[in-house]
PDB file of N, CA, C and O in Angstrom:
ATOM      1  N   MET A   1     125.384 143.167 145.090  1.00  0.00           N
ATOM      2  CA  MET A   1     125.307 144.470 145.735  1.00  0.00           C
ATOM      3  C   MET A   1     126.330 144.536 146.869  1.00  0.00           C
ATOM      4  O   MET A   1     126.449 143.600 147.660  1.00  0.00           O
ATOM      5  N   ALA A   2     127.042 145.608 146.939  1.00  0.00           N
ATOM      6  CA  ALA A   2     128.055 145.784 147.976  1.00  0.00           C
ATOM      7  C   ALA A   2     127.407 146.047 149.331  1.00  0.00           C
ATOM      8  O   ALA A   2     126.304 146.585 149.421  1.00  0.00           O
ATOM      9  N   VAL A   3     128.119 145.657 150.370  1.00  0.00           N
ATOM     10  CA  VAL A   3     127.701 145.928 151.740  1.00  0.00           C
ATOM     11  C   VAL A   3     128.369 147.231 152.168  1.00  0.00           C
ATOM     12  O   VAL A   3     129.579 147.390 152.002  1.00  0.00           O
ATOM     13  N   SER A   4     127.596 148.158 152.716  1.00  0.00           N
ATOM     14  CA  SER A   4     128.128 149.438 153.186  1.00  0.00           C
ATOM     15  C   SER A   4     127.975 149.519 154.693  1.00  0.00           C
ATOM     16  O   SER A   4     127.066 148.925 155.273  1.00  0.00           O
ATOM     17  N   ALA A   5     128.870 150.259 155.313  1.00  0.00           N
ATOM     18  CA  ALA A   5     128.782 150.458 156.759  1.00  0.00           C
ATOM     19  C   ALA A   5     129.452 151.762 157.139  1.00  0.00           C
ATOM     20  O   ALA A   5     130.321 152.267 156.428  1.00  0.00           O
ATOM     21  N   TYR A   6     129.034 152.292 158.265  1.00  0.00           N
ATOM     22  CA  TYR A   6     129.738 153.394 158.903  1.00  0.00           C
ATOM     23  C   TYR A   6     130.541 152.785 160.042  1.00  0.00           C
ATOM     24  O   TYR A   6     130.022 151.984 160.819  1.00  0.00           O
ATOM     25  N   VAL A   7     131.797 153.165 160.135  1.00  0.00           N
ATOM     26  CA  VAL A   7     132.646 152.705 161.227  1.00  0.00           C
ATOM     27  C   VAL A   7     132.958 153.922 162.095  1.00  0.00           C
ATOM     28  O   VAL A   7     133.612 154.862 161.645  1.00  0.00           O
ATOM     29  N   LEU A   8     132.490 153.897 163.332  1.00  0.00           N
ATOM     30  CA  LEU A   8     132.706 154.984 164.275  1.00  0.00           C
ATOM     31  C   LEU A   8     133.964 154.657 165.068  1.00  0.00           C
ATOM     32  O   LEU A   8     134.086 153.565 165.621  1.00  0.00           O
ATOM     33  N   ILE A   9     134.896 155.599 165.123  1.00  0.00           N
ATOM     34  CA  ILE A   9     136.198 155.327 165.716  1.00  0.00           C
ATOM     35  C   ILE A   9     136.499 156.313 166.837  1.00  0.00           C
ATOM     36  O   ILE A   9     136.342 157.525 166.684  1.00  0.00           O
ATOM     37  N   GLN A  10     136.937 155.761 167.970  1.00  0.00           N
ATOM     38  CA  GLN A  10     137.480 156.582 169.052  1.00  0.00           C
ATOM     39  C   GLN A  10     138.995 156.461 168.988  1.00  0.00           C
ATOM     40  O   GLN A  10     139.539 155.385 168.742  1.00  0.00           O
ATOM     41  N   THR A  11     139.670 157.595 169.217  1.00  0.00           N
ATOM     42  CA  THR A  11     141.129 157.611 169.136  1.00  0.00           C
ATOM     43  C   THR A  11     141.737 158.137 170.430  1.00  0.00           C
ATOM     44  O   THR A  11     141.046 158.683 171.290  1.00  0.00           O
ATOM     45  N   GLU A  12     143.037 157.957 170.540  1.00  0.00           N
ATOM     46  CA  GLU A  12     143.780 158.605 171.614  1.00  0.00           C
ATOM     47  C   GLU A  12     143.729 160.115 171.375  1.00  0.00           C
ATOM     48  O   GLU A  12     143.547 160.563 170.242  1.00  0.00           O
ATOM     49  N   VAL A  13     143.888 160.886 172.430  1.00  0.00           N
ATOM     50  CA  VAL A  13     143.850 162.347 172.325  1.00  0.00           C
ATOM     51  C   VAL A  13     144.905 162.820 171.321  1.00  0.00           C
ATOM     52  O   VAL A  13     146.069 162.424 171.387  1.00  0.00           O
ATOM     53  N   GLY A  14     144.472 163.671 170.396  1.00  0.00           N
ATOM     54  CA  GLY A  14     145.380 164.255 169.422  1.00  0.00           C
ATOM     55  C   GLY A  14     145.695 163.378 168.222  1.00  0.00           C
ATOM     56  O   GLY A  14     146.526 163.756 167.396  1.00  0.00           O
ATOM     57  N   LYS A  15     145.054 162.211 168.097  1.00  0.00           N
ATOM     58  CA  LYS A  15     145.373 161.282 167.003  1.00  0.00           C
ATOM     59  C   LYS A  15     144.315 161.223 165.906  1.00  0.00           C
ATOM     60  O   LYS A  15     144.491 160.485 164.936  1.00  0.00           O
ATOM     61  N   ALA A  16     143.228 161.972 166.027  1.00  0.00           N
ATOM     62  CA  ALA A  16     142.118 161.849 165.084  1.00  0.00           C
ATOM     63  C   ALA A  16     142.533 162.139 163.644  1.00  0.00           C
ATOM     64  O   ALA A  16     142.172 161.385 162.741  1.00  0.00           O
ATOM     65  N   ALA A  17     143.271 163.197 163.413  1.00  0.00           N
ATOM     66  CA  ALA A  17     143.664 163.547 162.047  1.00  0.00           C
ATOM     67  C   ALA A  17     144.551 162.468 161.444  1.00  0.00           C
ATOM     68  O   ALA A  17     144.382 162.103 160.280  1.00  0.00           O
ATOM     69  N   HIS A  18     145.488 161.957 162.223  1.00  0.00           N
ATOM     70  CA  HIS A  18     146.369 160.883 161.749  1.00  0.00           C
ATOM     71  C   HIS A  18     145.557 159.634 161.414  1.00  0.00           C
ATOM     72  O   HIS A  18     145.758 159.019 160.367  1.00  0.00           O
ATOM     73  N   VAL A  19     144.640 159.261 162.304  1.00  0.00           N
ATOM     74  CA  VAL A  19     143.822 158.073 162.086  1.00  0.00           C
ATOM     75  C   VAL A  19     142.968 158.238 160.838  1.00  0.00           C
ATOM     76  O   VAL A  19     142.907 157.320 160.020  1.00  0.00           O
ATOM     77  N   ALA A  20     142.308 159.376 160.664  1.00  0.00           N
ATOM     78  CA  ALA A  20     141.467 159.598 159.486  1.00  0.00           C
ATOM     79  C   ALA A  20     142.290 159.499 158.207  1.00  0.00           C
ATOM     80  O   ALA A  20     141.845 158.908 157.223  1.00  0.00           O
ATOM     81  N   SER A  21     143.474 160.069 158.222  1.00  0.00           N
ATOM     82  CA  SER A  21     144.349 160.014 157.047  1.00  0.00           C
ATOM     83  C   SER A  21     144.747 158.584 156.711  1.00  0.00           C
ATOM     84  O   SER A  21     144.699 158.185 155.547  1.00  0.00           O
ATOM     85  N   GLU A  22     145.136 157.812 157.713  1.00  0.00           N
ATOM     86  CA  GLU A  22     145.569 156.429 157.488  1.00  0.00           C
ATOM     87  C   GLU A  22     144.405 155.523 157.072  1.00  0.00           C
ATOM     88  O   GLU A  22     144.553 154.697 156.172  1.00  0.00           O
ATOM     89  N   VAL A  23     143.260 155.676 157.720  1.00  0.00           N
ATOM     90  CA  VAL A  23     142.094 154.856 157.364  1.00  0.00           C
ATOM     91  C   VAL A  23     141.658 155.165 155.935  1.00  0.00           C
ATOM     92  O   VAL A  23     141.247 154.266 155.202  1.00  0.00           O
ATOM     93  N   GLY A  24     141.747 156.427 155.541  1.00  0.00           N
ATOM     94  CA  GLY A  24     141.347 156.822 154.193  1.00  0.00           C
ATOM     95  C   GLY A  24     142.145 156.150 153.092  1.00  0.00           C
ATOM     96  O   GLY A  24     141.702 156.139 151.944  1.00  0.00           O
ATOM     97  N   LYS A  25     143.293 155.597 153.398  1.00  0.00           N
ATOM     98  CA  LYS A  25     144.144 154.918 152.417  1.00  0.00           C
ATOM     99  C   LYS A  25     143.765 153.457 152.201  1.00  0.00           C
ATOM    100  O   LYS A  25     144.268 152.820 151.275  1.00  0.00           O
ATOM    101  N   ILE A  26     142.890 152.922 153.037  1.00  0.00           N
ATOM    102  CA  ILE A  26     142.525 151.506 152.963  1.00  0.00           C
ATOM    103  C   ILE A  26     141.551 151.277 151.816  1.00  0.00           C
ATOM    104  O   ILE A  26     140.592 152.029 151.639  1.00  0.00           O
ATOM    105  N   GLU A  27     141.811 150.226 151.037  1.00  0.00           N
ATOM    106  CA  GLU A  27     140.916 149.874 149.941  1.00  0.00           C
ATOM    107  C   GLU A  27     139.536 149.532 150.502  1.00  0.00           C
ATOM    108  O   GLU A  27     139.425 148.757 151.452  1.00  0.00           O
ATOM    109  N   GLY A  28     138.502 150.100 149.923  1.00  0.00           N
ATOM    110  CA  GLY A  28     137.139 149.888 150.386  1.00  0.00           C
ATOM    111  C   GLY A  28     136.606 151.028 151.228  1.00  0.00           C
ATOM    112  O   GLY A  28     135.401 151.118 151.465  1.00  0.00           O
ATOM    113  N   VAL A  29     137.503 151.909 151.686  1.00  0.00           N
ATOM    114  CA  VAL A  29     137.061 153.072 152.458  1.00  0.00           C
ATOM    115  C   VAL A  29     136.653 154.167 151.479  1.00  0.00           C
ATOM    116  O   VAL A  29     137.454 154.615 150.658  1.00  0.00           O
ATOM    117  N   VAL A  30     135.402 154.587 151.580  1.00  0.00           N
ATOM    118  CA  VAL A  30     134.861 155.622 150.700  1.00  0.00           C
ATOM    119  C   VAL A  30     135.195 157.009 151.234  1.00  0.00           C
ATOM    120  O   VAL A  30     135.529 157.908 150.462  1.00  0.00           O
ATOM    121  N   SER A  31     135.108 157.189 152.551  1.00  0.00           N
ATOM    122  CA  SER A  31     135.447 158.464 153.174  1.00  0.00           C
ATOM    123  C   SER A  31     135.846 158.229 154.621  1.00  0.00           C
ATOM    124  O   SER A  31     135.412 157.266 155.254  1.00  0.00           O
ATOM    125  N   ALA A  32     136.676 159.121 155.131  1.00  0.00           N
ATOM    126  CA  ALA A  32     137.096 159.079 156.543  1.00  0.00           C
ATOM    127  C   ALA A  32     137.224 160.523 156.995  1.00  0.00           C
ATOM    128  O   ALA A  32     138.053 161.270 156.475  1.00  0.00           O
ATOM    129  N   GLU A  33     136.402 160.920 157.965  1.00  0.00           N
ATOM    130  CA  GLU A  33     136.362 162.322 158.375  1.00  0.00           C
ATOM    131  C   GLU A  33     136.466 162.480 159.883  1.00  0.00           C
ATOM    132  O   GLU A  33     135.913 161.690 160.649  1.00  0.00           O
ATOM    133  N   ASP A  34     137.188 163.520 160.292  1.00  0.00           N
ATOM    134  CA  ASP A  34     137.251 163.894 161.707  1.00  0.00           C
ATOM    135  C   ASP A  34     135.899 164.497 162.084  1.00  0.00           C
ATOM    136  O   ASP A  34     135.313 165.265 161.321  1.00  0.00           O
ATOM    137  N   VAL A  35     135.415 164.137 163.269  1.00  0.00           N
ATOM    138  CA  VAL A  35     134.159 164.696 163.766  1.00  0.00           C
ATOM    139  C   VAL A  35     134.317 165.044 165.241  1.00  0.00           C
ATOM    140  O   VAL A  35     135.299 164.660 165.876  1.00  0.00           O
ATOM    141  N   THR A  36     133.346 165.772 165.778  1.00  0.00           N
ATOM    142  CA  THR A  36     133.329 166.043 167.212  1.00  0.00           C
ATOM    143  C   THR A  36     132.223 165.212 167.835  1.00  0.00           C
ATOM    144  O   THR A  36     131.318 164.750 167.139  1.00  0.00           O
ATOM    145  N   GLY A  37     132.293 165.023 169.131  1.00  0.00           N
ATOM    146  CA  GLY A  37     131.291 164.223 169.834  1.00  0.00           C
ATOM    147  C   GLY A  37     131.950 163.011 170.459  1.00  0.00           C
ATOM    148  O   GLY A  37     133.158 163.016 170.696  1.00  0.00           O
ATOM    149  N   PRO A  38     131.171 161.967 170.732  1.00  0.00           N
ATOM    150  CA  PRO A  38     131.729 160.795 171.416  1.00  0.00           C
ATOM    151  C   PRO A  38     132.711 159.997 170.551  1.00  0.00           C
ATOM    152  O   PRO A  38     133.517 159.230 171.080  1.00  0.00           O
ATOM    153  N   TYR A  39     132.650 160.171 169.236  1.00  0.00           N
ATOM    154  CA  TYR A  39     133.596 159.518 168.335  1.00  0.00           C
ATOM    155  C   TYR A  39     134.458 160.582 167.690  1.00  0.00           C
ATOM    156  O   TYR A  39     134.056 161.741 167.588  1.00  0.00           O
ATOM    157  N   ASP A  40     135.640 160.188 167.257  1.00  0.00           N
ATOM    158  CA  ASP A  40     136.611 161.137 166.708  1.00  0.00           C
ATOM    159  C   ASP A  40     136.707 161.081 165.185  1.00  0.00           C
ATOM    160  O   ASP A  40     137.038 162.078 164.544  1.00  0.00           O
ATOM    161  N   VAL A  41     136.421 159.924 164.614  1.00  0.00           N
ATOM    162  CA  VAL A  41     136.487 159.729 163.161  1.00  0.00           C
ATOM    163  C   VAL A  41     135.292 158.887 162.759  1.00  0.00           C
ATOM    164  O   VAL A  41     134.954 157.915 163.435  1.00  0.00           O
ATOM    165  N   ILE A  42     134.644 159.263 161.645  1.00  0.00           N
ATOM    166  CA  ILE A  42     133.592 158.431 161.068  1.00  0.00           C
ATOM    167  C   ILE A  42     134.024 158.041 159.662  1.00  0.00           C
ATOM    168  O   ILE A  42     134.427 158.879 158.856  1.00  0.00           O
ATOM    169  N   VAL A  43     133.928 156.738 159.393  1.00  0.00           N
ATOM    170  CA  VAL A  43     134.366 156.170 158.123  1.00  0.00           C
ATOM    171  C   VAL A  43     133.167 155.569 157.408  1.00  0.00           C
ATOM    172  O   VAL A  43     132.317 154.936 158.034  1.00  0.00           O
ATOM    173  N   ARG A  44     133.100 155.767 156.100  1.00  0.00           N
ATOM    174  CA  ARG A  44     132.120 155.063 155.259  1.00  0.00           C
ATOM    175  C   ARG A  44     132.917 154.035 154.478  1.00  0.00           C
ATOM    176  O   ARG A  44     133.858 154.387 153.766  1.00  0.00           O
ATOM    177  N   ALA A  45     132.547 152.760 154.605  1.00  0.00           N
ATOM    178  CA  ALA A  45     133.287 151.688 153.946  1.00  0.00           C
ATOM    179  C   ALA A  45     132.340 150.800 153.153  1.00  0.00           C
ATOM    180  O   ALA A  45     131.153 150.700 153.465  1.00  0.00           O
ATOM    181  N   GLU A  46     132.887 150.151 152.115  1.00  0.00           N
ATOM    182  CA  GLU A  46     132.128 149.214 151.303  1.00  0.00           C
ATOM    183  C   GLU A  46     132.959 147.960 151.081  1.00  0.00           C
ATOM    184  O   GLU A  46     134.183 148.019 150.970  1.00  0.00           O
ATOM    185  N   ALA A  47     132.275 146.826 151.019  1.00  0.00           N
ATOM    186  CA  ALA A  47     132.926 145.548 150.732  1.00  0.00           C
ATOM    187  C   ALA A  47     131.918 144.659 150.017  1.00  0.00           C
ATOM    188  O   ALA A  47     130.729 144.973 149.954  1.00  0.00           O
ATOM    189  N   GLY A  48     132.402 143.557 149.485  1.00  0.00           N
ATOM    190  CA  GLY A  48     131.543 142.649 148.736  1.00  0.00           C
ATOM    191  C   GLY A  48     130.606 141.832 149.598  1.00  0.00           C
ATOM    192  O   GLY A  48     129.568 141.373 149.121  1.00  0.00           O
ATOM    193  N   SER A  49     130.957 141.643 150.870  1.00  0.00           N
ATOM    194  CA  SER A  49     130.114 140.863 151.785  1.00  0.00           C
ATOM    195  C   SER A  49     130.333 141.357 153.213  1.00  0.00           C
ATOM    196  O   SER A  49     131.264 142.113 153.494  1.00  0.00           O
ATOM    197  N   VAL A  50     129.459 140.913 154.095  1.00  0.00           N
ATOM    198  CA  VAL A  50     129.605 141.270 155.510  1.00  0.00           C
ATOM    199  C   VAL A  50     130.921 140.709 156.050  1.00  0.00           C
ATOM    200  O   VAL A  50     131.605 141.366 156.835  1.00  0.00           O
ATOM    201  N   ASP A  51     131.271 139.498 155.631  1.00  0.00           N
ATOM    202  CA  ASP A  51     132.530 138.902 156.085  1.00  0.00           C
ATOM    203  C   ASP A  51     133.731 139.731 155.643  1.00  0.00           C
ATOM    204  O   ASP A  51     134.645 139.972 156.432  1.00  0.00           O
ATOM    205  N   GLU A  52     133.734 140.168 154.383  1.00  0.00           N
ATOM    206  CA  GLU A  52     134.838 140.997 153.884  1.00  0.00           C
ATOM    207  C   GLU A  52     134.913 142.312 154.644  1.00  0.00           C
ATOM    208  O   GLU A  52     136.004 142.796 154.948  1.00  0.00           O
ATOM    209  N   LEU A  53     133.767 142.885 154.947  1.00  0.00           N
ATOM    210  CA  LEU A  53     133.734 144.127 155.706  1.00  0.00           C
ATOM    211  C   LEU A  53     134.322 143.917 157.099  1.00  0.00           C
ATOM    212  O   LEU A  53     135.133 144.719 157.562  1.00  0.00           O
ATOM    213  N   GLY A  54     133.919 142.855 157.756  1.00  0.00           N
ATOM    214  CA  GLY A  54     134.453 142.547 159.078  1.00  0.00           C
ATOM    215  C   GLY A  54     135.956 142.334 159.060  1.00  0.00           C
ATOM    216  O   GLY A  54     136.664 142.807 159.949  1.00  0.00           O
ATOM    217  N   LYS A  55     136.445 141.622 158.048  1.00  0.00           N
ATOM    218  CA  LYS A  55     137.882 141.390 157.918  1.00  0.00           C
ATOM    219  C   LYS A  55     138.633 142.698 157.717  1.00  0.00           C
ATOM    220  O   LYS A  55     139.720 142.882 158.264  1.00  0.00           O
ATOM    221  N   MET A  56     138.049 143.621 156.923  1.00  0.00           N
ATOM    222  CA  MET A  56     138.678 144.921 156.702  1.00  0.00           C
ATOM    223  C   MET A  56     138.824 145.674 158.027  1.00  0.00           C
ATOM    224  O   MET A  56     139.881 146.233 158.320  1.00  0.00           O
ATOM    225  N   VAL A  57     137.766 145.682 158.812  1.00  0.00           N
ATOM    226  CA  VAL A  57     137.797 146.422 160.075  1.00  0.00           C
ATOM    227  C   VAL A  57     138.798 145.792 161.041  1.00  0.00           C
ATOM    228  O   VAL A  57     139.603 146.498 161.649  1.00  0.00           O
ATOM    229  N   VAL A  58     138.752 144.476 161.183  1.00  0.00           N
ATOM    230  CA  VAL A  58     139.619 143.806 162.160  1.00  0.00           C
ATOM    231  C   VAL A  58     141.080 143.764 161.716  1.00  0.00           C
ATOM    232  O   VAL A  58     141.977 144.012 162.522  1.00  0.00           O
ATOM    233  N   SER A  59     141.326 143.456 160.453  1.00  0.00           N
ATOM    234  CA  SER A  59     142.713 143.252 160.025  1.00  0.00           C
ATOM    235  C   SER A  59     143.390 144.496 159.479  1.00  0.00           C
ATOM    236  O   SER A  59     144.613 144.513 159.337  1.00  0.00           O
ATOM    237  N   ARG A  60     142.632 145.536 159.168  1.00  0.00           N
ATOM    238  CA  ARG A  60     143.247 146.740 158.611  1.00  0.00           C
ATOM    239  C   ARG A  60     143.003 147.969 159.482  1.00  0.00           C
ATOM    240  O   ARG A  60     143.951 148.635 159.898  1.00  0.00           O
ATOM    241  N   VAL A  61     141.741 148.270 159.756  1.00  0.00           N
ATOM    242  CA  VAL A  61     141.395 149.494 160.483  1.00  0.00           C
ATOM    243  C   VAL A  61     141.894 149.436 161.929  1.00  0.00           C
ATOM    244  O   VAL A  61     142.572 150.356 162.386  1.00  0.00           O
ATOM    245  N   GLN A  62     141.566 148.376 162.640  1.00  0.00           N
ATOM    246  CA  GLN A  62     141.887 148.322 164.073  1.00  0.00           C
ATOM    247  C   GLN A  62     143.383 148.264 164.367  1.00  0.00           C
ATOM    248  O   GLN A  62     143.788 148.463 165.512  1.00  0.00           O
ATOM    249  N   LEU A  63     144.202 147.998 163.371  1.00  0.00           N
ATOM    250  CA  LEU A  63     145.651 147.940 163.577  1.00  0.00           C
ATOM    251  C   LEU A  63     146.327 149.305 163.481  1.00  0.00           C
ATOM    252  O   LEU A  63     147.521 149.423 163.754  1.00  0.00           O
ATOM    253  N   ILE A  64     145.583 150.326 163.099  1.00  0.00           N
ATOM    254  CA  ILE A  64     146.165 151.664 162.964  1.00  0.00           C
ATOM    255  C   ILE A  64     146.476 152.242 164.341  1.00  0.00           C
ATOM    256  O   ILE A  64     145.645 152.215 165.250  1.00  0.00           O
ATOM    257  N   ASP A  65     147.680 152.759 164.469  1.00  0.00           N
ATOM    258  CA  ASP A  65     148.130 153.341 165.728  1.00  0.00           C
ATOM    259  C   ASP A  65     147.235 154.514 166.129  1.00  0.00           C
ATOM    260  O   ASP A  65     146.954 155.393 165.315  1.00  0.00           O
ATOM    261  N   GLY A  66     146.795 154.522 167.377  1.00  0.00           N
ATOM    262  CA  GLY A  66     145.994 155.624 167.899  1.00  0.00           C
ATOM    263  C   GLY A  66     144.522 155.298 168.054  1.00  0.00           C
ATOM    264  O   GLY A  66     143.794 156.046 168.707  1.00  0.00           O
ATOM    265  N   ILE A  67     144.062 154.191 167.465  1.00  0.00           N
ATOM    266  CA  ILE A  67     142.659 153.805 167.603  1.00  0.00           C
ATOM    267  C   ILE A  67     142.474 153.059 168.921  1.00  0.00           C
ATOM    268  O   ILE A  67     143.225 152.136 169.236  1.00  0.00           O
ATOM    269  N   THR A  68     141.465 153.471 169.684  1.00  0.00           N
ATOM    270  CA  THR A  68     141.178 152.794 170.944  1.00  0.00           C
ATOM    271  C   THR A  68     139.914 151.933 170.878  1.00  0.00           C
ATOM    272  O   THR A  68     139.791 150.965 171.628  1.00  0.00           O
ATOM    273  N   ARG A  69     138.969 152.273 169.985  1.00  0.00           N
ATOM    274  CA  ARG A  69     137.719 151.519 169.896  1.00  0.00           C
ATOM    275  C   ARG A  69     137.049 151.796 168.557  1.00  0.00           C
ATOM    276  O   ARG A  69     137.129 152.903 168.023  1.00  0.00           O
ATOM    277  N   THR A  70     136.375 150.757 168.016  1.00  0.00           N
ATOM    278  CA  THR A  70     135.574 150.945 166.810  1.00  0.00           C
ATOM    279  C   THR A  70     134.177 150.391 167.035  1.00  0.00           C
ATOM    280  O   THR A  70     133.970 149.489 167.847  1.00  0.00           O
ATOM    281  N   LEU A  71     133.226 150.948 166.302  1.00  0.00           N
ATOM    282  CA  LEU A  71     131.851 150.453 166.298  1.00  0.00           C
ATOM    283  C   LEU A  71     131.405 150.446 164.838  1.00  0.00           C
ATOM    284  O   LEU A  71     131.348 151.495 164.196  1.00  0.00           O
ATOM    285  N   THR A  72     131.089 149.262 164.319  1.00  0.00           N
ATOM    286  CA  THR A  72     130.701 149.132 162.917  1.00  0.00           C
ATOM    287  C   THR A  72     129.190 149.083 162.818  1.00  0.00           C
ATOM    288  O   THR A  72     128.540 148.273 163.478  1.00  0.00           O
ATOM    289  N   CYS A  73     128.631 149.959 161.985  1.00  0.00           N
ATOM    290  CA  CYS A  73     127.180 150.074 161.808  1.00  0.00           C
ATOM    291  C   CYS A  73     126.830 149.798 160.352  1.00  0.00           C
ATOM    292  O   CYS A  73     126.917 150.700 159.518  1.00  0.00           O
ATOM    293  N   PRO A  74     126.433 148.555 160.027  1.00  0.00           N
ATOM    294  CA  PRO A  74     126.070 148.232 158.639  1.00  0.00           C
ATOM    295  C   PRO A  74     124.842 149.035 158.195  1.00  0.00           C
ATOM    296  O   PRO A  74     123.919 149.271 158.974  1.00  0.00           O
ATOM    297  N   VAL A  75     124.855 149.442 156.944  1.00  0.00           N
ATOM    298  CA  VAL A  75     123.719 150.155 156.362  1.00  0.00           C
ATOM    299  C   VAL A  75     122.684 149.114 155.962  1.00  0.00           C
ATOM    300  O   VAL A  75     123.021 148.104 155.345  1.00  0.00           O
ATOM    301  N   VAL A  76     121.417 149.361 156.314  1.00  0.00           N
ATOM    302  CA  VAL A  76     120.324 148.456 155.932  1.00  0.00           C
ATOM    303  C   VAL A  76     119.367 149.214 155.022  1.00  0.00           C
ATOM    304  O   VAL A  76     119.224 150.433 155.118  1.00  0.00           O
ATOM    305  N   HIS A  77     118.727 148.475 154.150  1.00  0.00           N
ATOM    306  CA  HIS A  77     117.745 149.044 153.228  1.00  0.00           C
ATOM    307  C   HIS A  77     116.387 148.479 153.607  1.00  0.00           C
ATOM    308  O   HIS A  77     116.096 147.316 153.331  1.00  0.00           O
ATOM    309  N   LEU A  78     115.559 149.295 154.238  1.00  0.00           N
ATOM    310  CA  LEU A  78     114.304 148.827 154.821  1.00  0.00           C
ATOM    311  C   LEU A  78     113.121 148.825 153.850  1.00  0.00           C
ATOM    312  O   LEU A  78     112.029 148.374 154.193  1.00  0.00           O
ATOM    313  N   SER A  79     113.345 149.324 152.652  1.00  0.00           N
ATOM    314  CA  SER A  79     112.215 149.311 151.713  1.00  0.00           C
ATOM    315  C   SER A  79     112.540 148.558 150.464  1.00  0.00           C
ATOM    316  O   SER A  79     111.700 148.451 149.571  1.00  0.00           O
TER     317      SER A  79
END
């Protein structure tokens, strides 16, 4: 079973659309959308393991120009 997570991203002013577009090109990213509120982009991502998901965020997502902070929220299945 794949591991899913939401990645909440804060960007520099005026960079949200660029960041969403670039993140959306990464393998494993299901969706990347501009939002309003304390975060600028919300991403839905999937990977084969928690380690793979972490590597995707650190080595691919966080390197995109304009990102200032990320918060990864793994999806849990409580039932």
